[in-house]
DRENTIKE-150960 format. One record per residue: residue in three letters; z, x, y of N, C-alpha, C in turn. Coordinates in pm, whole numbers, plus 50000, padded with zeros to 5 digits. Each point is the difference from the previous one (the first is absolute). Example, Ala and Ser with C-alpha at 12.3 -4.5 7.8 and 13.67 -1.06 7.14 Angstrom:
residues 2
ALA507805131949431500004991150119500005009050120;SER499284996550105500065008250119500734992350109;
***
This chain:
residues 518
MET500005008749881500004991350119500005009050123;THR499094996450086499875008450117501074996350100;LYS500145008350099501004997850108499704987450078;LYS498754996950026499604988250076500364987449924;GLN499825000649867500344988249920501514997150004;LYS500795010949992501474998350007500424993750133;LEU499395004150109500334994550132499624985250008;ALA498904996549942499554986050004500964991049923;ILE500455005049880500964992149920501324998150075;ALA500495010350067501254999150077499884989950114;ALA498865000150064499794990550113500024985749951;ILE499394997849883499984986349944501414995349967;ILE500815009349942501394996449965500814996450125;VAL499855007450105500754997450126499614986450059;ILE498694997449998499524987250056500544988349919;ALA500005001549866500544989249915501484997450029;ALA500765011050017501444998450030500224992750132;LEU499215003450099500134993450132499694985049992;VAL498944996849925499644985849985501094992249930;SER500615006049896501094993349928501214997550091;GLY500305010250083501154998450093499794988850101;ILE498804999250052499714989350099500124986349935;THR499504999249876500084987149929501434995749978;LEU500855009649958501414996949977500694995450129;MET499685006250113500614996050130499604985950040;LYS498764996349976499554986450033500744989649918;ASP500165003049868500724990549915501444998050045;ALA500635011550037501394999150046500104992150129;GLY499045002350090500014992550128499814985349980;SER499164996249906499794985849975501264993449948;ALA500665007049909501254994449945501054998550107;GLY500175010550086501004999250109499674989250099;GLY498694998150030499614989450095500294986449947;ALA499804998049873500304987049941501484996950008;LYS500795010749970501464998050007500444996850142;SER499395007150098500354997650141499614986250043;ALA498814995449959499544986650038500894989449941;ALA500505003049880500854990049936501314998250070;HIS500445010450079501304999350066499915002750150;GLN498884996950059499855003450141500914991550090;ASP500464988049954500904991850081501425000649949;GLU500295010649922501345001049943501055001050109;GLY499705007350108501005001550107500264987550079;GLY499094990249993500194987650075500904990249934;HIS500485002749878500884990849928501385006049991;LYS500994992550047501385004649996500794993549888;ASP499344991249926500724993149894499495003949863;ASN499385012249989499515005349872498984990949936;GLU499204993150083498954991549946498975008649929;HIS499484995049891498945006149920500475012249923;HIS501225004350015500485011849926500554995549866;GLY499485006149897500454996649865499424987049949;GLU499054993650076499414987549957498635002849939;ASP499504990249930498655001349945499005000950112;LYS498925007649977499015001950104499374986950042;GLY499874990749913499344987450033500924989750061;CYS501305003250018500994990250054499754997750148;GLU499984987250044499824996650141501364999950069;HIS499984998750136501234999050079500834988549947;LYS501245002849963500784990049928500334987650084;ASP500005000950140500294988050082498794996250084;ALA498815003549952498804997050079499844985150020;ALA500434992149908499824985550013500894994150106;ALA501075007350036500954994750100499545002550141;HIS498975007950019499525003450134498664993750025;GLY499844994250118498704995450042499135011950033;ASP498694997750007499095010850035500355005650136;GLY500025012850008500345006350127501465001750022;GLU500874994649914501455001350014500495010649904;HIS501005007550042500605009749909501445002450041;HIS500934996849914501425002550022500484994250133;GLY499764986850029500534993250118499255003250127;ALA498805005249995499265003350121499604987350072;ALA499715001250131499604988650082498684994549951;PRO499714986950027498734994349958498845008050060;SER498935000549925498835007250049499274992050107;LYS499105006450072499244993550104498784993049941;GLY499714988250053498844992649954498795002650086;PRO498884993849968498775002050077500114996050147;HIS500894990550032500174995650138501145007250071;GLY500605009849934501105007450061501364993949978;GLY500084989649916501284993749973500675005749877;SER501154994249963500765004449883499474993049877;MET499685007849895499414994849878501084998549892;TYR500084987949941500964997249894499214996249875;LYS500105008349895499214998149879500914996949880;GLU499474991649913500654997349872498924996149901;GLY499765008949907498914997749906498665000350072;GLU499174989749972498674999350061500044994050141;SER501064992350034500064993450130500695008950103;ALA499604998350126500585007850110499914991850128;PHE500925002850092500014993150129500255010450109;GLU499214999050105500155008950116500594991950115;VAL501165004550053500704993050108499845008150127;LEU499534993350106499755006850127500684992250112;LEU500885006450076500704993950114499545006950128;SER499484992150094499555005550128501205002450091;GLU500155012250048501085003250092499734994750140;ASP498764995950026499664995250135500384985450020;ASP499584991549905500254985650017500814993949888;GLY500465008049901500824994949892499254992149895;ALA498655000750000499224992749900500205006249862;LEU500204991449899500235004449863498804996049915;MET499365010049934498844997749914500315005149860;VAL499514992749897500165004049860498634999149932;TYR499555011349945498695000649933500225001149849;PRO499444990849919500165000749854498885008349935;TYR500355006849890499035008049924500214997349852;GLN498925002049924500054998849854499145011149942;ALA500645008249918499305011349938499385009150105;GLY500725001850111499525009150104498964994250092;LYS499644987149982498994993850085500584987950072;PRO499534997450124500494988350073499724987149922;VAL500944990750010499854987249933500214988950103;SER499384988849979500104988950093501424994550005;PRO500584998050121501374994550009500124986249938;ALA498864992849990500064986649943500405000249853;ALA499825011349935500345001149858501425004949978;VAL500765001550108501355005649991500984990450066;LYS501164998349939501114992750062501005010250053;LEU500334999050130500885009950063501004992950092;SER501265003249984501064994750089500835011750051;ALA500634997950117500775010950062501234994350068;VAL501105007549995501264996350066500445011850088;LEU500204997350129500455010350095501525000150004;ILE500595011549978501465001449998500405010450103;ARG500754995750102500525009050101501495002249977;PRO500555011150051501435002749982500864988850059;GLY500944995149921500944989950049499454986050006;LYS498774997749950499414986750008499464996149863;ALA499924986949978499454994949875498485002149998;GLY499454999549878498555001849985499224989150071;GLU498855004050057499154990750073498595000449938;PRO499574989049936498675000049938498915002250104;LEU499025008149963498855002550087498824991549953;GLU499354993850094498814992249966498785009350001;LEU499295000649886498825008549987498764991449990;ARG498965004150071498724992949991498895010149969;ILE498954995149940498885008749962499105002350120;GLU499735012650024499095003850109499045010649947;LYS498774995749972498975008749942500485005649866;ASP500195013149990500355006249873501485003249989;ALA500834993350079501435003450002500854987650027;PHE501315001749976501004990350044500535004550136;LYS500264990550090500555003350131501154990650032;ALA501115005850049501154991750040499614991650120;SER500374987149998499604990950108500665003550133;ALA501155006949995500705004050123500285015049992;PRO499975006950113500295014449998501445002749962;VAL500235011549939501355004349967500585006950123;GLU500994993550061500535004950126500885012349980;GLU500105007850107500875011649997501464995450013;PRO500975008149957499825013449943499464999549859;HIS499175009849967499425000649867500965007049904;LEU501094993149975501015004449904500244988349906;PHE499355000649883500034988449911499495003949863;ASP500154990549904499345000449870499154987349989;ILE498785001649952499174988449968499785000249849;ARG500544990149932499884999349854498824991249963;PHE499035006049932498784993149960500074996349853;THR499494988249967499834995649862498544996149983;ALA499315007049910498564997849982499704995749858;SER498944992149987499534995549870498495001049998;THR499505008449910498565001849985499554993949868;PRO498704999249975499534994249872500495007749879;THR500375012650020500385008249884501495002749990;ALA500734999750113501425003849995500734995150125;SER501325001950001500854997150115500605013050051;GLN500315000250128500515012450060500954996650114;GLU501085007650011500944998950112500175013850062;PHE500015000450133500195012750070500614997250137;THR500585010250060500704998650128499425009850102;PHE499614994450114499495008050112501135001450102;SER500385012250034501175002450084499635007850126;ARG500744997450106499915007750123501425002650050;GLU500245011850056501345003850045499985004950144;GLU499154994050081499945003850141501294996050071;GLY500605009150075501224997250076501275001049919;LYS499935004549878501205001549919500815012150047;ILE501314998250016500905010950038500695004849873;GLU499665011949955500545005149875501385006150022;LEU500984994949927501375005150006500604999749861;ASN500645010949960500685000149871501484996450020;LYS500744999349892501404995950008500845009650083;GLU499725013049987500765009850077499764998350150;GLN498754997850040499684997950141500614987150052;MET500004989649918500614987350041501505001650021;ALA500645007249911501445002250013500325008250123;ALA499185010250028500245008350118499824992250129;ALA499084990450002499754991950120500924987950009;GLY500844997849900500924988550001499304986849981;ILE498894999949926499224987749979500604992149885;GLN500294987350027500534991049898498984989149971;VAL499804997249874499034990049958500734987149963;LYS499524988850058500554986949969498884990649958;THR500384988349952499044990249951500004987850091;ALA498824996050046499864988150085500274987649917;GLY500674990350062500314987749927500424988850092;ALA500274988549942500424988250076501415002050054;MET500284993250112501315001750064500234988550099;LYS501274996850020500384990550105500245007750128;LEU499314996050106500085007550125500344990850117;ASN500805005250088500174994350133499185008550095;SER499074993750071499215007750096500915004750111;SER499995012850029500895005850100499205008550097;LEU500294998050129499315007750103501035004650102;GLN500095013150020500965005650095499345001450137;LEU500644994250102499485000650137501105004550095;PRO499635007650104501025004050098500334988550094;GLY501225000050051500414989450092501135004450091;GLU500384991050089501075002650096500714986950032;ILE501335000850012500774988150037499814997350148;ARG499694987350032499774995650138500874987950030;PHE500144997150130500684987650038499194988249947;ASN500724989549961499354987449967499524993850131;GLU498725000850024499474995550130500154985050020;ASP500194992649891500264985750013501424997450048;ARG500865010049992501394998750044500365011050100;THR499045003950080500215010150104499424994650131;ALA500715001850110499564994450128500295009650114;HIS499055001050091500205006850128500554989750098;VAL501215002250046500664990650092499675004050143;VAL499384990850076499635002750140500734989950089;PRO500295003750128500764991150088499264987150034;GLN498685000550015499154988850041500114996950149;VAL500995006250067500124998850145500375013650057;ALA499575002650122500365012550065501384998850063;GLY500715011650008501324999650062500705013449988;ILE501324999750033500855012049994501024998149888;VAL500165010549917500934999249887501434999950054;GLU500714989549968501404998550043500965005449896;SER499714997849873500855005249892499195000849871;VAL500425009449912499385001649867501135000249898;SER500004990149914501094998849902499625004949861;ALA498705001649971499555004349868499785015249999;ASN500425006349892499835014449985498985003149890;LEU499425011950003499035004249901500655000449861;GLY499344994049902500524999649864500984988849974;GLN500334992050102500974989249983499374988149929;LYS500774993849910499564987849936500314988250092;VAL499034991450018500174988750091499644987149928;LYS500524988950052499724986849945499004992750088;LYS499354990149941499044992150074500684993350120;GLY499425001150120500534994150122501025008550072;GLN500415011549940500985008650065499415006350126;VAL500805000850108499535005750126499895015249987;LEU498825005350031499755014449993500155006650136;ALA499574992950106500085005550136499894988550099;VAL500455002550125499934990150108499225005950116;ILE499084992050055499145004450111500184990350116;ASN500075005350123499964991950121498544998450041;SER499524987449999498594997550025499824989150104;SER499245002950105499714990050103499094989249945;ALA499145003549905499104990149942500784989349925;VAL501055004249930500834990349929500764991450099;SER500455006150110500714992450102499124988950057;GLU498735003350027499084989950055499784988749900;GLN499855003149872499754989549901501244991349979;ARG501175006350007501214991849987500174991050123;SER499685005250116500074991850122499034988349990;GLU498845002649947499024989349982500554989449906;LEU500695004149895500584990549906501104991850067;LEU500835006650079501084992550068499434989750097;ASN498965003950074499384990650094499394988249925;ALA499345002949887499394989249923501064990749944;GLN501135005649960501084991649947500614991050110;GLN500135005450121500524991950110499044988750037;ARG498705003250004499014989650030500014989249894;LEU500205004349876500064990249892501224990950017;THR501125005650043501204991950020499764989450108;PHE499405003850113499704990450108498984989849953;ALA499005004549923498964990849953500594989649906;LYS500925004449912500634990449909500814989550077;ALA500705004550104500814990550080499104990150072;ALA498905004750061499074991250071499364990149904;TYR499665004949880499384991249900500964989049959;GLN501275003549977500974990049958500214989550109;ARG500035004450127500194990650110498824990550012;GLU498775005249998498814991750012499904990449881;LYS500455004549886499954991349883500934988050017;ASP501195002650052500964989050022499474990250103;LEU499425005450108499484991250105498824991649950;TRP499165006249918498844992549948500444989149904;GLU501035003249919500514990049907500654988450075;GLN500585002950117500624989450081498984993350092;LYS498735004149984498904994850078500215001950150;ILE500665011150033500225003150142498885008950052;SER499555010049913498925009050041498784997449914;ALA498905005450046498744997949929499925008949874;GLN499184995449905499815007749878499365013650027;GLN499195000650104499325012550033501015011050034;ASP501074996650068501035009950033500715004949874;TYR500214990649908500635003749873499145009849921;LEU498704997049991499095008749925499845013850066;GLN500025000150132499895012950069501235008749971;ALA501174994149999501235007649970499985005149855;GLN499444992049911499895004349860499085012149986;THR498884999850070499045011349996500635012750056;THR500724998750107500665011750061501015006149904;MET500744991749929500985005049904499315007449884;ARG498894994449951499275006649890499475013850045;GLU499545000950123499505012950052501135010150012;ALA501194995350039501155009050010500415005049862;GLU499934991449899500325004249863499025010749951;VAL498724998350031498995010149960500285013350068;ALA500394999450127500295012450074501185007449939;VAL501014992849956501175006449936499605006549868;ARG499234992549918499575005849872499145012450021;ASN499164999650101499135011650028500825012250039;ALA501014998150082500855011250043500805005549882;GLN500464991149913500735004549881499105008049905;GLN498764995649983499065007149911499695014050053;LYS499895001550131499745013250058501145009749970;LEU501214995250012501145008649969500085003149850;ARG499714989849917500065002149856498925009849955;ALA498865000150064498895008849963500355014750019;ILE500865003150096500395014050022501355003249936;GLY500524990549923501255002549931501234997850084;ALA499864992850109501154997350088500434985449984;THR501224997650044500544986449997500374996050142;GLY500724989350009500464995950132500985010050057;SER500594996950114500925009150069501175003649911;SER500235013349982501115004849918500615012350066;GLY500744997850106500655011150068499215005550116;GLY498884994250032499205004650114498554996149979;LEU499374995950114498614995749989499075011349956;ASN500335012450038499115011349971500375007449871;ARG500934995149925500445006749878499044996649884;TYR499465010649939499084998149886500525008149882;GLU500164993849886500555006549881498905002749898;ILE499945012749954499085003749891500764998449869;ARG499464991749910500714996849877499205004449877;ALA500705002449887499375004149875499254988249939;PRO498735002149958499244988949943500414996449858;PHE500615009449926500454997549862501025010849964;ASP500654998349886500935010349952499245012849971;GLY500565011350043499335012749975500785011750055;VAL499305011350011500585012450049499205004650120;VAL500715004850104499335005550118499505014049963;VAL498685001349981499435012949960499395007450119;GLU499784992950111499535006450123500664993250119;LYS500315007750103500634994850122499405007450119;HIS499454992450095499325006150115500514994450132;LEU501284996450004500604994650124501205008650040;GLY500175001450132501175006850054500594991850114;LEU501295001350018500694992350104499415003150137;GLY499694989250077499445001650134498515002550003;GLU499395000549886498565002949993499194987650036;ALA498935002250076499074989250033498994998849886;VAL499804988149948499094997849888498964989650037;ARG498875001449936498944990250018500124989149893;GLU499234989550017500104988949906499435003449862;ASP499145010349990499425003649871500545013249946;ALA501145004650056500575012749954500564998449858;ASN499845010849920500525000049864501485003850006;ALA500864990050003501425002550019500685004449871;PHE499774992749890500645003049871498984998249888;LEU500275007049888499274997549875501054996049897;ILE499894987649953500944994749901499264998449868;SER500635004749891499394998449868501054995549900;ASP499604990749916500874995549891499775009249881;LEU500925009149975499845010149896500444995349862;THR500334987249986500334995049866498764999149912;SER498815001450060498775001449923499085009550076;VAL499285008349926499105009850061498654999649928;TRP499035007050055498695001449936499875013849941;ALA499445000849880499525012749944498495000050023;GLU499585007350101498585000250037499265010149912;ILE498904995849940499245008049904498695004350063;ILE499615012449974498705005250043499074999349880;VAL498914992350013499104997349887498625005750029;SER499525008949913498655005350014499004989949945;PRO498725000850042499014990249953499874999149849;LYS500155011249928499834999849854501134992449930;ASP501134998050069501144993049940500114985550046;MET499054995650082500104986650056499984989149892;GLN499245002449891499914989949896501324998049926;ALA500835010349997501274999249926501134994550086;VAL499845000350132501064995650091499654986150051;ARG500694990149949499734986150036501314993050035;VAL499884989550081501174991950036500594993949874;GLY501305001449983500694994549884500235010049889;GLU499375011950006500225010249896501425005450008;LYS500605002149884501365005449994499985015050033;VAL501045004450070500115014150035501445004749980;VAL500145013149988501315006449999499995010450111;VAL500934998650095500105009250114501115010049970;ARG499665012950009500965010749972500135009250120;ALA501245002550040500255009250112499725014349956;ILE499475007950091499745014149972501245008550027;ALA500744996550104501145008350043501224998349911;PHE500134988549931501174997949916499614990949884;ASN500904998649905499714992449878500304985350023;SER498974992750038500154985650022498654993449980;SER500014988149944498754992749978500274985150014;ALA498944992550026500104985650014498664993949961;GLY500064988049943498794992949961499604989850105;GLY498744996650000499504990150094498574996349967;LYS499374992550089498604996049985499255002950129;ILE498735003349985499165002450118499774986850071;SER500374999450126499874987650076498835000350099;TYR499435011850022498895001050095499145012049965;VAL498674998150006499045011049984499004999050114;GLY499895010750077499095000050114498554998849957;SER499224992750078498584998249968499125010050071;LEU500575008550085499235009950074500415014049959;ILE499045009150004500255014249973499955007550132;GLY501035008150026500085007250126498845009750020;GLU499505000550123498865008850028500385014649987;GLN501225003650036500435013949995500585003649864;SER500904991749950500685003249874499184996749877;ARG499024990750014499194995249888500874994249889;THR501104993850039500884993449904500364986250053;ALA500504991749912500514986850039501524999949982;LYS500624989750054501454998949989500384987249926;ALA501105001249928500594988549932501515001450013;HIS500734989349978501455001450005500704990749903;VAL501215004149968500894992649910501264996750078;VAL500454987549993501254995950064501155003249905;LEU500925008850045501135004249917501304994450054;PRO500804993549918501354996250043500825012750027;ASN500804999650105500765012050039501424996050043;PRO500754993749911501324994850039500985010950044;ASP499945011849935500925010750038499375009950098;GLU498774996850044499285008050100499805014649957;SER499825002149868499735013649951498555004150022;TRP499104990150007498595003050028499825000650152;ARG500055012050052499925001850145498565002450044;PRO499584993550107498655002350051499745014850026;GLY498815004649959499645014050013500165007849870;LEU500624993949898500235006749873498705000049920;PHE499615011949948498805001049917500314995749857;VAL499064992749942500194994749865498705001449920;ASN500154998649868498854998649911500004985749948;VAL498834993950005499874986149955499134999849875;GLU500584995349890499284999049873499564985549979;VAL498694998249999499434986749978499884997949850;VAL500664989849948500064997649855499414986349971;SER499034999649909499444987249957500674995649870;ASP499654988249952500604994849878499595008549880;GLU500875000449900499735007749879498854993749922;ALA499125008649951498844995149923499705009749886;GLN499474994549892499605008149885498585005250024;VAL499825013149993498675006050018499575006249867;PRO498724999249965499555005049870500015015249988;VAL499755007050112499955014749995500725005550123;ALA500915009449978500715006650110500205014649963;VAL500015008550104500245014449980501065004550099;ALA500565011849976500985005750091499345003050135;ALA500724997650109499445002350133499605014550020;ASP500705009449935499675014250013498645003349940;ALA499484991349914498735002849934498814998150092;LEU500164992150106498874997050088499705011650092;GLN498735003750007499525010450091498764994750070;SER499705005850115498814996250076498975011149990;VAL498804996749951498905009549988498774993850066;ASP499495006650102498844995050075500254985950054;GLY501234997550044500344987050057500204989049898;LYS500015003349871500184990049896501305002649924;SER500624989249954501235001349919499615003349857;VAL500585010649945499695004149863501285002449922;VAL499874998949868501055003649905499385010049903;PHE500735010849970499485010149909500354995949856;VAL498944996549925500154994849865499945011549900;ARG500834999049897500035010349895498764998949913;VAL499295011349983498875001049910500225012249912;PRO499315001149887500205011849915499765012950078;GLY501035008450004499885012950066500305000050148;GLY500384988650058500285000050144500124986150058;PHE499514998450124500114987450074498694997050071;ALA499824987350035498824995750075500444990450108;ALA499395001050119500324991150112499334986549978;GLN500794989449999499484986549979500294991550125;GLU498944995250065500184991750120500624986649961;VAL500974995350079500704987549970500124991650125;THR500224987149979500304990750110501474996049985;ILE500785002350105501444997649991500384986550059;GLY501164995249958500524987350050501405001750055;ARG500914991449957501365000250051500775012349953;SER501075003350070500805011749967501454997250035;ASN500905005849919501434999150032500575013450044;GLY499125009450032500425013250043500055010149887;LYS500294995349878500055009049884498784998349909;PHE499504987749991498844997349917498974992250082;VAL498745001349960498904993850072499134992349902;GLU499604987950038499104992049917498595005850006;ILE499335000749886498605004149992499184987649969;LYS499204995650097499194988049982498765002749917;SER499405011750017498815003549924499875015149993;GLY499265004749899499765014249984500815006649891;LEU501034993249948500865005949897500514988949911;ASP499985002449869500464990149904501405003549950;ALA500704989749954501325002349941499875008949878;GLY500975009049983499995009249888499405013550033;ALA499365001350117499405012850038501095009950041;GLU499875012549958500945010550038499545006350132;TYR500955002550089499665005450131501075010050044;ALA499635008150099500945009850055500854993150106;ALA501304999849981500924993850096500515010850095;ALA501165005749971500515010950083499095012249985;GLY499765006850114499175012049998498524997550014;SER499604987550029498574997050010499345007350116;PHE500795004050101499425007250114499465013649956;ALA500635006149900499515012849949498624998449938;ILE499764988649934498684997549942498984997850110;LYS500404993050105499104998150115499605013450060;ALA500945009350007499695013350054498985007149911;GLU500144998649868499035006149909498634993550014;LEU499994986750024498734993050020499305005150125;GLY500785002750105499425005250123499375013649982;LYS500605008249912499455013349978498624999449935;GLY499804990249914498744999449928499034989650054;SER500304994150117499164989450053498615004750038;ALA499875012950031498705005250041499135004249883;GLU500544999149878499255004849885498934990349955;HIS500114987250041499034990049956499334993850122;SER498715000250007499254993650108498674995549945;HIS499434989850063498724994649955498965003050104;
***
């Protein structure tokens, strides 16, 4: 064998070895790739799925999941952008418009749209703290549409019940807009207490500010009615006086003239009576003519009128006939009371319209109430009230006897008052009081603690307990006794709500109010 032949044989052997090595590497790579493909999603399973199982075994809970769902994931999106709920071959896509609250439901069968006429669908809207409200659905083209928009807040569950030609299906469409998430630890730290709304007997109670005033029906400004000079003053400030008691004496020329007029009229009447009697006797004896008799009678009647006129003038100014002097005028008390003001001094010249004394009967006083326009409906004549002093521990019951029909231009409030008996005179004018207006007791179907009510955007709300937190529920309120408030609408009996500490929830709502906008 030549040298060239030996080299050729060696080259062939080397080439064969190289080809064998490449072939072995390819086989190994194929086997490793198959193994890798068989376990490429091994890291995505935390529950040892597919490990130790037969290669042909399917997902053991695949039947429990709708298409597109895996381990509690949210519903998948449908062709219209809504939430898709699948069960077997049937599926429903629910779409809620955030602009106008329109609710649409699109039915599908085997992945294809199906006519709504072939499907029976019902829905119940459930809001926190309220009973379920059936929704009316009508067919519109290829979908069901709620006849009325779903109003905000969009915090609710809508439970659907569907029946198709092949199967029945139930699913729940939920929204949690405006939910305030709080756990038990956060609730305890904020002092939030949860109570249950329910029926209760309530007395409507309204607290209003007030002040004790003189009873104006038993208060009088005493004026002289004639001008003159003060001769004496017998009444002192704060003195209790009786009706007709002399308070002061004035020397008045006007009274002197009127008394003189009365005396003259009385004298003329005396002469007229004598002349009449004489003419009557003469006429009866047929000595004088009847005309003289009638003339004397007329003169006497005129004298009588003059006397009565003079007496009425004196009576009109509170004076009587002569009593110690023609010019003596006595100022007397118009009724039993207390002298609360005195504006006379000895020797002082007074006018006929001067305010000499202020007399008030303090055995009864007024509790004057300041009423704002929003409380006018609750404050009516005849309503029972309890008046409580602020400065000391005292209270009295009564009824509203007057409610003003006008609202003050400056104060923008009206006035009302209660007549209070004051036998021991403990209710002194000028004393500040609180007036509680109380209506008759009534049974109300739903009531909550007064602390639970909060104002959000000018509306009364109660924070209702929902899974994982609270939701603001708008309510219409009624009567209140100060501790509990009637709920006329917006909340049903049995609903759990935040009582004490509800302001902390309102603060949390304010923090997140900017997170949602349309």
